N, C-alpha and C positions, 0 to 999 in steps of 0.2 A: 152630410162630413163633406168638406171638401179635401181633396185627393191632392198631395204636394209632392213633387216629381224634383230630383236633382238634377240642375240643369247644369252639362259640362259647362258652356259657355257664358254663364255667369258664374259657375264656383260656387253656387248655393240652393238651396231648397225652393221652387217657387209654386205658386198656386195654379194647380194646371186648368188652363181654359184655354177650350178649342176654337178654333176660325170660326166656325160654322157650328151654331148649336145645335148639339146632338148628335153629330158626327165628328168622328176622330179620323183623321190620314197617318199614317204610321209606314215610314217606309224604315227597315234593316237591311244593311248588307250578309249577302247571302256569302258561302262559299265559294272559291275559286275551284273548279272541279280536275285538279291534278290530281289527287290520289283517294282513296275511300276515308273518311271519316271515321274520328276518334272520341273519346267523349268531350275532350278542349274543345274542339272542332264546337261541337252541338252547345255549349253551353249557353253561347248567345240566344238559339233557337228558341231554349227554354226558359229562359229568364225572360223574352219579350211576349213567349205565348200567355206566361201567367200575367204581364202586364194587361195584354190583348184579353185575357179572361175576364179579370180585373175591371176594364173599362166598360166591356159588357154588363157583366151581373153586379157589379157592384155599384156602376153609375147611369147605363141604361145608353151608354153610346151605341152608335153604330159604327162598328170601325171597319174600313179600308185597309186592306195591311199587304203591302207589297216586299217582298223578300227578292233580290234578283240570284239570276245563276251567274258567274262569271265564267263563260265558255270557252274565253280565248285571252291568253297573257303568254307571259315569256315564259313561265312554267310551265306551263302546258305544252307550249312548243319544243321547249326541253325535255320535257319527260319523254311527249311522243317521237321523240330522236332516239332519244337513249334510248327506247324500246322497242324502234322502228317499227311505230303504229302510227297514223293518220294521226292528226291532234283531234280532229272534230269526234274520232271512234273513241278517244281517249277518254275525251270531255263530257260525252253522252254516256259511257260505262258508269263512270266516278258519279256525275249527278241521279244517276237511277239507284246508285249505293246510298247517293244521301239521301235522296226521297224516301227510301224504303226505313234507312235510321230514323230520319225524321217521326214516319208513320208507327214504328216500333216503339219510339218514346212518348209517346199520345200527342205532340206537338199539333195541330191544328191546321187543317192547308191553310194557305195565304190567300189571300181573294184574287191576285197576282203574281205571278212567281217567273216576271219576263227575264230571257235570255239577252246578254250582251250582244249576241253575234245579228239577233232579232231586230235591233232598234238602230243601227248604222244611220238611217238616213233622218232620227232625229240627233244622234250625236255630231254630223258634220253641220244641221244648223245651229245646233252652239257653238260650235266653231265659228262660224262664220258671223257669227252676233260680239262674238267676242273681238273678233278680228277688227272688224268693223267698229266696234267700241274703243277702242284704240290698246286694248285690253291682254291680246294675242296677236303673234307674230309666226311669217313662215319663214322659216330657218333657212341662212343666202348658203348656205352649203352644198346646195340641190338634194338634199338629204330628203324631203317631200314632208321630214316633221313642222310640226308647228306647236310652239308653246307657248304657256301664258307668261305672262310679263309680271313678275311679281311685284316690282319696284311701283307698276302702276298703281296699285293697289294697295293705297294708305293700312289699312287693317288688315293684313295678312299675317298670319301669328297669331289674330285674336281666340281664337276657338281653344290654340293647344296655349297660351297664355307667355308667347315666346319671341322676342325680336329678332329681326330678320337679319339684322349683323351677326346672331348668336347661333342661328339655323346651319345645319352641314349641308351642302350639298345635294339635290336631286339627284338619283343615279337610278333615272328611270331611263336612261337614255345617253348615247355620244355626248359629250358638252360643246366637241366644237363648235357646234350652232348655235349655241345660245351666249344670250345679251349676258345675264349674271347665270352663273353658278345654279342658284336656288330656282330660278324659271324648271318648271315641270312640261311633260309632254303633255298635249292634248291630243295631237296626232303622232303615229311612226309611221314617219314612210315605207316604204316595200324593203326587204334584204334581200341581198341573194342567194342566203343559203337559208333562208325561211320559204316555205311552200306556197305555190302562189295562192292556194284556198283560202291562205289566211290574209288577205291582201280583198281591199275593196275601192271601185275608183272612187275622187272627189274631187275637186277643185284644185286642189293642194296635190294632187299626186295620187298614186295607189297606195294603198299602205292599211291601218289596223286602226283603232281608237286605243288611247292610253285609257289606264285601268280607273284613274280618276272619272275623268270623262263620262262614263261609262254608267256612274250611279247617277250623276245631276239629270242627264239625260232620259233617265228611266224615272226617276223619282217627276220630273217633269210630267212627263208621258200619261204616268199616271194617277196623279195626286194634283196636277197642277202646279202652277208659279210661286205657290208657298203651301205648304201643310204643317201638320201639326209637329209630328214626331221621326226623329230619325234616330237611329237605334244602331247598336254595333260593338263588337269587344275594345275592350281599351284600347288596343295595341293599333286600332285605325285610327283615333285620335289624330295623329300625324304618322304620317303627313298624310294620308285619306281624307280623312275626314275635312281637316284644314283646307285641302286644293278644295274637294267640294267646296264649302261652302263659299270658296275666295271666286272662285269660278264662275260658279249660280249667282253672287249677288252682284258680282260686277256684269253680267249679262242683264243684270236688270230683274232677277227675279227676288223674293221674297225668301225662296225655301224655309228651310227648317224655322221652325218657331223654339222648337225643345230638342235638346242633344242628353239623349242618354248612353252610355256606356257602361257594361260591364265587365268584371273581374274575368282573371281567366283561372281554368284547372293548372294548377300548378303539383309537382311532382320533386321533392328533395326542396323547397323554395323554387325550381325553374320552372316555366312556360314548357308544358306538357307541350312534345314535337315528336317527329317522326323517328328521332332517335331512339326513340323508344321501341322499337319495332310495328308492331300488329296486335299485341298483345291488347292493349287498351280500345281497338276499332269496336265499335258497338256488336255487330256480328259475330266478333269473337268473344264478347263478355257474354252477351246472353245466352249465349251456352251452360253455362256455368250460374248465370242470375236473373231473374224473371225480371222483363224490363221497368215495369212499374217502381220495381227497387233501384237501380239504373237512374230513373227520373227522379227520387225522390231523392238522392243523391246530391244530383243538380240543380235542385230545388232550393233544398234546407234552409241553404247559407243566404244571406244577403246577396241581391243582382251585382253590387259594386263592389263585393269582397272578394278574396282569391280565395278557390276552395283547393286544401291538400291534398290530393290522394294521396291513402297510404296502404300497406296492408290491413285489411280487416274493414275498411273503408263501406265499400259494399256490404258487408257483413253486419255492421251497425246497420246500416240503411234497411235493408231487410230485417232485422229485429222490429224495428219500428215500423214497417207497411206491416208486417205480422200481428204486432198489438192493433192497428187499428182495424184490420181486415176480421183478426179474430174475434173483436167485438162487435162490429157488423154483423158475421156470419150469425152468431151467439143470439144478438139481439133480433135479429129478420132474417131466421131461417127457412122462411119460403121464398127467399127474395133469391134466385140465380143471377140474376142484373137485375142492375136499379140506376136509372140515369138521376142527376139532382134534379127536384121540382124548383122551378120556379118560385113557387108561394110558399118555400119555407123561408124563413126570416133567416136572415147572415146575422150572428151575434155582433153584439157594438163592438166587444174588445176586439173581436178577430178582424171587423172592417177598420178599425182605430189605426190595428197593427199595419193594414192594406196599402190605405190612406197615408201613411207615414212613408212615401216613398217606398212603396212596397216591402214591407217589414214582414217578410217571409218566415223570420224566426219565431217574432210574438205569436203572428198568427197560425203555426202549428204546434205551441204550447197552448193555443186556446182548443186548437182542434185536439190535443192529448190529454186535455183537463176533461175536455169530454167523455172522452174515451172511459177515463178514471171512472167517471160519475155513472158514466151507462153501465158500467160493472158493478160499483157497487147497487145498482138497481137491479141488474140482474141479479145479484146474491141475493138480495131481499125481497126477489119473490117478485117484483113491479116490472114485470116487462112492458104493461104499455109505456110507463115512463121511460125505459131503458129504448122503445120505438122509437117514438118523440126524439130523444135525444140523438138517435142513430142517422136519422133523417136529417141532420140539423150536422153530422158529423159528413153524410153522403155533401150534402150542400157548400160543406167547406171545404172538405177536400178536392169537389170539383173544381173549383174555383183554381185552384193548385195545381189542376190537372193531374192528380194522387188519388182519386175513388176508386179503390180497390175494388168497386161491384158493378165500375162501368164497362160495358162491350168493349170497350177500348180495349181492354186486357184479356177479352177472353175470358175462359172459366177458371178461377184460379189466380187471381193480381200476386199472391205472394208466390211463395216456390212448389208449394202442391195445389193439385184441384181442389175445389172445395169439396166433390162428394167424397173423396178419400178421407180428409178432414172430418165431415159429417160421421165415417163408419167408423171411426179412429177414434174418434170424440165418445162414441157409443162403447165401443168396446172400454176402453180409459176409463169413462165413469163406472161402468159396470166392475172394474176394479178397486177401483176407489170406494166405493160403496160397499164391496165387501171388505175391504180394508178398515173402513170407520167402524165397521158391523164389527169387526175384530177386535177392536183399540174400544170401545165400547163393553167388550165381553171381557177386557182385560185380557185379551189373547197376545200379547205382542210381540210374541214370537211369528205368527201366523201375519201381523199388518206388518214387522219388519221386511218378511219374507216380500209379499205383495211392494213393499215399496222398492225394495233390492231387486227386484225383477223386471217394476217400473224405469227406474235410474237405467238397467243396463241395455234396455233397449230406445233410449233415448229423450224420454218421459221423465220432467220434473215434477214434484208433486210439491205445491206448497200451501202448508199450513193455517189458514186465516180464522179471523173470529167468527168469519159468516161459512166456516166450511173447508174443505180443501178444494184448489184449484191446480189446473193440469199444465203445462205447456212444453213445447217441442225446446231439449235442453240446447244453449248456444253453443255452436262448431266451434273448437280451439283454433286460432286463426292463426 
């Protein structure tokens, strides 16, 4: 089957064909390390982790994934000054928090994770290429700034589908040295009120890189002059990605062949931001919710759609995880952990959904349908069929990074340890069997007392055609 991806540049789905057969080069814009990450920050990482897993499992590609670290910029310098802290200390502390959060949510490590401050040489080289080609100029005001000349590049605005004359001025540097207010900074001259450690010597004067320059230089370093996929949040499309594309193309680089952008996590219709405090930081949420529950919440919607966070969102995600894990524990009781078997076939309808621009919602519907069929097989006593279905569920959920049995999540991917679940299951089954015997003897008083006792303990008993089935009662949100 052919993988089709929605390309932001063409504004339509395209068949995916890598530049090098069998290999995919992918660059995604990582976080700026000015603070601890909340779940809105990490939505991009989860979305592109799913893409990477599908490229490997679904199509057999070897994937090189580069996810950069923007470890110096205006926000970091301001935040450090406000807290009377060295900028590099603040940046590194938040970089570690980000890495821990990504690990917590089961995001696979990047092939390379370069820091901007480690690639100044490559950035200066790119600036020199642009100046020599007539697409960049040093400011004449002695500031040390170097700007990209947007009017020198006729297709500027193509990625975001904008006319240059309709664009607002670039606010990334003092406009006094610009030929056009929309010109953006490639290099920022050193300033007296900024620390000397945030400055590097160059032919244009001491200073530091502009944000947009960083990604073009690092993508070229690790993926070459042209590569397959560039991804990031929809808010980066303009000006960041527009500027990346313009400066890279103007330097004669093929750059990204496909542009993919993910939607935000929103709260009451607005992009999730720091104004909400730290309650939605990953480190805070995992005190209450299992990491897999948070991962499921961020994965379940299509990557290009917005995810509205509301009270009860994670409870709903947790219930879905419990349904999947509960079936797998019943069907594979001897498996403490179980990684996906690459020889297990992925169902065609799951693959079709994933090949349609990563249709995760449709793919999850296939997962839950298999869980339903597996539970029926267990109720019918067909444990062999249930085990086959369970291993297929493991294979599918692994593609999504949602395999509850993966060692990634430790013991008990849902809300409880699986050994406690097993012990509870044995105790509840004994009560359920006693209740069934009482009902068969028409001793309804005893049967009702057992059911009431289970209900009081938070256990819901459902009478089905195949017998009673229990589950933990959902908490009121």
